[in-house]
C-alpha positions as CSV (number, residue, x, y, z in Angstrom):
1,M,-5.1,-39.4,-60.0
2,T,-2.8,-42.3,-59.1
3,D,-3.3,-44.6,-56.2
4,A,-1.6,-44.0,-52.8
5,A,0.3,-47.2,-52.9
6,D,2.0,-46.0,-55.9
7,Q,3.4,-42.8,-53.9
8,P,6.3,-42.6,-51.9
9,A,6.0,-42.8,-48.2
10,S,6.2,-39.5,-45.9
11,P,9.5,-38.8,-44.1
12,E,7.6,-39.8,-41.0
13,C,6.5,-43.2,-42.2
14,T,9.9,-43.7,-44.0
15,L,11.7,-43.2,-40.4
16,A,9.0,-45.2,-39.0
17,A,9.9,-48.3,-40.6
18,R,13.2,-48.5,-38.8
19,S,13.3,-50.2,-35.4
20,G,12.6,-47.9,-32.5
21,Y,10.5,-45.4,-34.5
22,Q,7.4,-47.1,-35.1
23,N,5.4,-44.3,-33.2
24,L,6.0,-42.0,-35.9
25,H,3.3,-43.2,-38.1
26,A,1.1,-41.2,-35.5
27,H,2.8,-38.1,-36.6
28,C,2.2,-38.2,-40.6
29,R,0.1,-35.5,-41.6
30,Q,0.1,-36.7,-45.5
31,T,-3.0,-38.6,-45.1
32,R,-4.6,-36.8,-48.2
33,D,-3.7,-35.1,-51.2
34,L,-3.5,-31.4,-50.9
35,P,-4.4,-29.3,-54.0
36,L,-3.0,-26.2,-55.0
37,P,-5.9,-23.5,-54.2
38,F,-7.5,-22.3,-57.5
39,A,-5.5,-24.9,-59.7
40,F,-7.2,-27.9,-61.0
41,G,-5.2,-31.2,-61.0
42,I,-2.0,-29.5,-59.4
43,L,-0.9,-30.8,-56.0
44,L,1.0,-29.0,-53.4
45,Q,1.5,-32.5,-51.4
46,R,0.5,-36.0,-52.5
47,R,-0.9,-38.3,-50.0
48,C,1.7,-40.7,-48.1
49,G,2.1,-44.0,-49.9
50,C,2.6,-46.1,-46.8
51,P,0.5,-49.2,-46.4
52,C,-0.7,-47.8,-42.8
53,H,-2.8,-45.0,-44.9
54,A,-3.9,-47.1,-47.8
55,A,-7.3,-48.0,-46.2
56,R,-7.9,-44.4,-45.4
57,P,-10.2,-42.3,-47.7
């Protein structure tokens, strides 16, 4: 698997980088990889690559 820092940021975190939208980081739900059920190694959604989520497991 790739590191979260190599992944693009979620739409919420991308918008939170703009002035006046900083509170949107709390709305990001991509804090972990979401695997496709019954499929090994295939992801439905990757975790957010935003630095604010890098320390989270």
